[in-house]
C-alpha positions as CSV (number, residue, x, y, z in Angstrom):
1,M,1.5,-201.1,94.2
2,K,-1.2,-200.2,97.1
3,S,-2.3,-202.8,99.1
4,C,-6.0,-202.7,100.9
5,D,-8.3,-205.2,103.0
6,T,-11.5,-203.3,102.0
7,K,-14.0,-205.0,99.6
8,P,-14.1,-204.6,96.1
9,G,-17.3,-202.4,95.3
10,G,-19.2,-202.5,91.4
11,T,-20.1,-205.6,88.9
12,E,-16.2,-206.2,89.4
13,G,-16.2,-206.6,93.3
14,Q,-19.5,-208.8,93.1
15,L,-17.7,-211.5,90.5
16,L,-15.0,-211.5,92.6
17,E,-17.1,-212.1,95.7
18,L,-18.9,-214.9,94.2
19,I,-15.5,-216.3,92.3
20,S,-14.0,-216.6,96.1
21,Q,-17.2,-218.2,97.8
22,A,-17.7,-221.0,94.9
23,L,-13.9,-221.5,94.5
24,H,-13.4,-221.0,98.5
25,F,-9.9,-219.2,98.2
26,K,-9.5,-215.8,99.8
27,Y,-7.5,-212.6,98.0
28,K,-5.7,-209.7,99.1
29,L,-6.5,-206.4,96.5
30,V,-3.6,-204.6,95.2
31,T,-4.0,-201.8,93.2
32,P,-1.7,-199.5,90.4
33,S,0.3,-196.8,92.6
34,D,-0.2,-194.5,89.2
35,G,-3.9,-195.9,89.2
36,Q,-3.5,-195.9,85.4
37,V,-5.3,-199.1,83.6
38,G,-2.2,-199.8,81.8
39,T,-0.7,-198.3,78.8
40,L,2.7,-199.2,77.0
41,Q,5.7,-197.1,78.0
42,E,8.1,-195.8,76.2
43,N,11.4,-198.3,77.6
44,G,8.6,-201.3,77.1
45,S,7.7,-201.9,80.1
46,W,3.5,-201.5,81.3
47,N,1.6,-199.5,83.7
48,G,-1.3,-200.0,85.8
49,I,-2.8,-202.5,86.2
50,I,-1.9,-204.1,82.7
51,G,2.0,-204.0,84.0
52,L,0.7,-205.9,87.2
53,V,-0.3,-208.4,86.2
54,S,2.3,-208.9,82.8
55,R,4.8,-208.7,85.6
56,G,3.0,-211.0,88.0
57,E,2.5,-209.2,90.9
58,A,-1.2,-209.4,90.2
59,D,-2.7,-212.6,89.0
60,I,-5.6,-211.1,87.6
61,G,-7.0,-207.0,86.9
62,L,-10.4,-206.7,87.7
63,T,-11.7,-203.3,85.7
64,Q,-12.4,-202.1,82.5
65,I,-10.2,-203.0,80.4
66,S,-10.4,-202.5,77.2
67,V,-8.9,-205.0,74.7
68,T,-6.4,-203.6,72.4
69,K,-4.1,-205.6,70.8
70,Q,-0.8,-204.1,72.2
71,R,-2.5,-206.1,75.6
72,L,-3.1,-208.9,74.0
73,E,0.4,-209.3,73.4
74,V,0.9,-209.3,77.2
75,V,-2.0,-210.6,79.6
76,D,-5.0,-213.2,78.3
77,F,-8.3,-211.2,78.9
78,S,-11.1,-213.3,79.6
79,E,-14.9,-213.7,77.5
80,P,-16.1,-209.6,77.8
81,Y,-18.8,-208.9,80.6
82,Y,-20.0,-205.7,79.7
83,L,-20.1,-203.8,76.1
84,N,-19.2,-200.2,75.3
85,K,-21.5,-198.6,72.0
86,R,-19.1,-196.5,70.2
87,T,-20.5,-192.8,70.0
88,Y,-18.7,-189.7,68.1
89,A,-18.8,-186.3,69.2
90,M,-18.4,-183.1,67.5
91,N,-19.0,-179.4,66.9
92,F,-22.4,-178.9,67.3
93,P,-22.9,-176.4,64.0
94,S,-24.0,-172.5,64.3
95,L,-27.2,-171.6,64.1
96,V,-28.8,-169.8,61.1
97,K,-29.9,-166.4,61.3
98,R,-33.4,-165.9,59.9
99,A,-32.2,-164.5,56.9
100,Y,-30.7,-167.3,56.0
101,I,-33.2,-170.0,57.0
102,Y,-34.7,-170.6,53.0
103,T,-31.5,-170.8,51.0
104,Y,-29.2,-172.6,54.2
105,P,-30.4,-175.9,53.0
106,F,-29.5,-175.5,49.0
107,D,-25.8,-174.7,47.9
108,I,-25.1,-171.8,45.4
109,K,-25.1,-174.9,42.5
110,I,-28.5,-175.5,43.2
111,W,-29.6,-172.4,43.5
112,I,-28.5,-171.4,39.9
113,G,-30.2,-174.4,38.8
114,I,-33.4,-173.3,40.2
115,I,-33.3,-169.6,39.5
116,I,-32.5,-170.8,35.4
117,A,-35.4,-173.2,35.8
118,I,-37.5,-170.6,37.3
119,F,-36.7,-168.3,33.9
120,L,-36.3,-171.4,31.5
121,V,-39.5,-173.0,31.9
122,P,-41.9,-170.1,30.8
123,V,-40.1,-169.6,27.7
124,V,-40.5,-173.3,26.9
125,F,-44.5,-172.8,27.5
126,C,-44.7,-169.6,25.3
127,I,-42.7,-171.4,22.7
128,L,-45.5,-174.3,22.9
129,G,-48.1,-172.3,23.6
130,R,-47.3,-170.4,20.5
131,G,-47.0,-166.7,22.7
132,K,-50.7,-167.2,24.6
133,P,-50.3,-167.1,27.2
134,P,-47.8,-164.4,27.6
135,F,-44.2,-164.7,29.2
136,M,-45.6,-162.3,32.4
137,Y,-47.8,-164.5,33.0
138,I,-47.0,-167.8,33.0
139,F,-43.5,-166.2,34.8
140,F,-46.2,-165.0,38.0
141,K,-47.7,-168.2,37.7
142,L,-45.3,-170.8,38.1
143,I,-43.4,-167.7,41.1
144,G,-47.2,-168.5,42.7
145,A,-47.6,-172.2,42.6
146,M,-43.6,-172.5,44.5
147,F,-45.3,-170.1,46.9
148,K,-48.8,-171.8,47.1
149,Q,-50.2,-167.6,46.0
150,S,-52.1,-166.4,43.3
151,F,-50.9,-163.3,41.5
152,T,-53.3,-161.6,40.3
């Protein structure tokens, strides 16, 4: 534990200054020698700021300390004055080669279904139209409609 006579900075320092002026008390800053916020050690003791407060070596701990179930068992927390939103990190997907840019959105089962549909739809239309127009004509019209290009 280190003692210092300087004034604290940041949000916590401003809060401490306001409270000390309003309630007319002086304070002495102490910082944990390990510089940690506080984690439970294997022997059951706490290090960091949580350790100082739980052992009575400090009256309060002012820093951005996350409230956890384990920490609640050894110290009391005030109402939070700052809330972090959760963020998640993930690996960036690799870039898709230009050759695969059109096939990438669908998996193999979808592509097999599309290919079957491309050949099955003209067959159904040929059966319903009794062979007029012919299969190849309907097939190329379907391909042209898919690519918004006419096949003549």
